[in-house]
N, C-alpha and C positions, 0 to 999 in steps of 0.2 A: 305018447312020449317021443316016438320017432319023428312026428311032425314038429314038435318043439325043438328037437335037435337040429332038424333041417333048417328051421327058421333062424336059429342062432347062427348056423354056419353061413346062411345067406346074408345075414346082417353083417357078419364079420368080413365076408368077401367084399360087400359093398363099401364098408368102411376102409378096407385096404385099397380098393380101387380109387376111392375118392382121395385118400392120402397120397397115392402115387401120382394122381393127375395134378395135384396142387404142389407136389414136391419140386423144389428148385435148388440148384447148386449155386451157392454164392462163392465168388472168387474175388480177390482184391482187384480193384480197378486200376488200370495203368495210369490214368490221369484223374485222381480223386477230386471230387468237388470240394470247394472251400467257400466259406462265407465270412467276410470280415465286416464288422460294424464298429465304427469309431466315432465318438463325439468330438468335434473340433469346435471349441467355444460353445455355441448354442446349436450348432448344425450337426445333424447326424449323417454320416457318410457310410453307405453300405456297398460292398463290392462282392459280387457272386461270380465265381469263375472256376475253371478246372485247371489242375496243376500237373502238367507233364514233367517227366524227368529226362535228363540228357541220355543216361544209360550208355555212355561211351560214344555217343554220336556227336558230330559237329552240329552246333545249333544254328548260328547265324552265318550266312555267307551263300555264295552261289550254289554250293553243293550241300548246304546245311538243311536241317529240319525246316527252318524258316528262311527261304531264299531272300536275298536283298531285293527290295522293290516290290515284293509280293504283298497283297493285302492279307493281313493275318488277324484272326479273331482275338489275338492277345490272350491266348490260353488254349484250351482244347475242348473237344466235344460240342460245345455250344457257344453262342456269342456271349462274351463277358459283359455283365450288367453292372452298372454303377448308378447309385441312387443318391440324390442330395435332398435333404428335407427342407432346405431353403435355397434361395438364389445364391450363387457363388460366382467367383472368378477362377477359371482354370487356365493357367498359362497366359494370364492377362486378358482373357476373353470371358464375357458374361455368359452364364448359363442359368436358365430358369430352374427352379426346383422341379424335380421329377427324375425319371429313369432314362438312362442312355446306354446304347450298345457301344462298347469301346473296341475300336479297331486300330491297327497300326501298320505302317509300311517301314520295316527296319532298313537301315542303310549303314554303310561303313562310317560315314561322317555325320549323317542326319537321320533322325526318325521323323516320319510324319504320323501324327496321332489324330484320329478322327472319332468324333462322337456323333452318333445318330440317335434320333428319338427311338426309344426301345419299343419294338412292336412284337417281336417273336424271338425265341431262343435259337431259331435256325440261322446260322451264320450266313448261309447263302442268300438269304432274303435281302441283304443290305447292299449287295454289289451295285445295283443300279440306282441307289438312293443318294440324295445329296446330304452330306454331313451337316449337322447344326453348327459345329465348329471344327476347324482343322488347325492343329498346332504343330510346331517344329521343335524338336528336342535334340540336344547334343548328347550322344552316348559317351559314357566314360568307362574305362576298363578297370577291373579289379584284379589283384593278384590271386585272390581266393576263388576257388571253383564253387559256383552256385548250382548244385546238382538239380534242384527242383525249381521250376518256374514259380516266381513269387511276385505278388503285388502287395505293397505295404503302404501304410500311412505313417509317416515319420516326421520328426522335428516339429511336434505339435506346439503351437502357442495360442494365445487368445485371438490372434488375427488370422491364423491359417496353419498350413502344414505342407508337407511334400508328399505327393503320391509317387511312389517309386516302383518301377518295373524292372525286374532283374532276373537274369538267367545266364547260365554258363559263366562268362566273365564280363558281361555287359550290363550296365545299369543306366537307366534314364530317370530323371526326376521331373515331375510336373508340379509347379508351384500352385497351391490352392489358397485362395483368399476367401474369408468368410466375414459377414457383417454381424456385429453383435452390439456395438455401443449404442446405436439408435434404439434398439429393442430394449436394452437394459434401462436406458434413460427414460423411455416411455413408460416402462413398468414402474420405475421409481416415482415419476410424476403422478402416475395413477394411484399407487399405493400410499404415497405420502399424504393423500387427502384424508386418510383415516388410518394411520399406521399403528402397529403394535410394536412390542419390544424387538421381536425378530426382524421386523421390517426396518426399523431404525438401524439396527446393527448391520443388516445386509447392505443397506444404502451407504452407511459409513465405511464399511470395508471396501465396497466398490470404488468409492471416491478416493480412498487412501491408496488402493492398489493401482489406480489409473491416473494418479497425480492430478486430480481435479481440485475443487475448492476445499482446502483443509479446514478452514473455519466452519464451513457447513458440515464437513465430516465430523468435526469435534462436537458441534452442536447436536448432531444426531446420536452419536455414540453416548454422549452424556445423558440424553433422554432415555436411551436404552438402559443405562446403568442407574437411572434415578431411583427406581423403586426396588428392583430385585437384581443387584449387580451380580453377574456371573463372571468367573475368573477369566474366561476366554474373551468376553466383551471388555472387561477391565484392561486386559492386555492390549486389545485393539486401541483403547483410549491412550494407553501409554505409547504405542507405536505412532499414533497420529501426533501426539505432543512432541515426540522426538523428531518426527518429520518436519514439524514446524520450528524446530530448533530450541524448544523449551525443554531442555534436558533435566532441569531441576524438578519440574512437575512430572515429567515422564518417569523419573526414578521413583518419586513418591507413589505414583500410580502403579508402577511395576511391583513395588513392594506390597501393595494391596492385592494385586493379582496373585503374587506368589503366596501370600498368606491364605487367600481363598483356595488356591490350588492345593496347598498343604492340607487344609481342612477336608478337601474333597478326595485326597489321596491320589492326585494326578501328578505323578513325578515328572512327566514329560513337560508340563507347563511350569513346574518349579524350575527345571533346568533351563527352559527357554527364558524365563524371567531373570535367572541368575546370569545367563550369558548377556542379556541386554543390559543389566545393571553394570556388569564389568566393562562393557563397551561404552556406556554413556558416562560413567563416573569421571573419566578424564576430560569430558567435554563440558562439564558444569563449571561455569565461571567461578573463580575463587572470590569469596566475600572479603572485601578489604577490611583489615582490622581497624577497629575504632580506637583512636588514640585515647589513652587514659587522661582524664582531666586532672591537672596538677592540683594538689591540695594547697589550700590557702595557708599561709604561715599563721601560727597561733599568735594571738595578741599578747603582748607583755603586760603584766599587771602594772597598773599605775600610769598607763599611757592613755592618751585620748585619741579619738578618731582623727 
């Protein structure tokens, strides 16, 4: 019994020692890591960086956290990493798809922004390397204090976005351009060899949204609606007709879409169709009244032709 007790005590001591050896104290990081992933058109942009805060310090300037003219990792802790899933243009310069280390040299009137092929998170490893591209950006001042360093992707459109870098009261923007039209057109040509209903609808929507051949868009959406019309596709047909200036047929088609949406219980599409109908009604040309044919006078009895 004594041996059993001693063994239990020994096991408990070993477990305590193992727990103590592996124990760690976790505290908040002064510059927490952040990862931003944003799809721009068909291109995925990912930015991985650390976010320091001002904490009452002067940030940019000769005596600031980031002195003017010094090479900065554009963040904290490690080199900021930006990844593009496709070839892009940044600040008007071509970049191949891949990952880059983002550095900058802030200045009072100009910022120099440099992108290096990403090799390592160590910021010090890039000092002697040649950047893939070097850009110049004009800083602008904001009245609001930006306490924590932030990199964002804003003003997103089908053709690009702005990569914004902001801290304290300084903001710079780097225009990003992406390619999507050639890829979509290639997909349309490939799929149209043997398309289904969804393919016809997707192609028609793309042509409509990008002001391409409306006759072709109408042909495709009508093929999509031929066998199993769905109210969202019928609405697309009405929008294409309206874009072609055929408001009379657009209204008839919108009425059909509205009816199908009511049957499906989709109030949002009912409201969208009602709004379109009210906007298109004044644009329908008035049908001229057909003058009545005057009645021939009755023949009097006893008269000849």
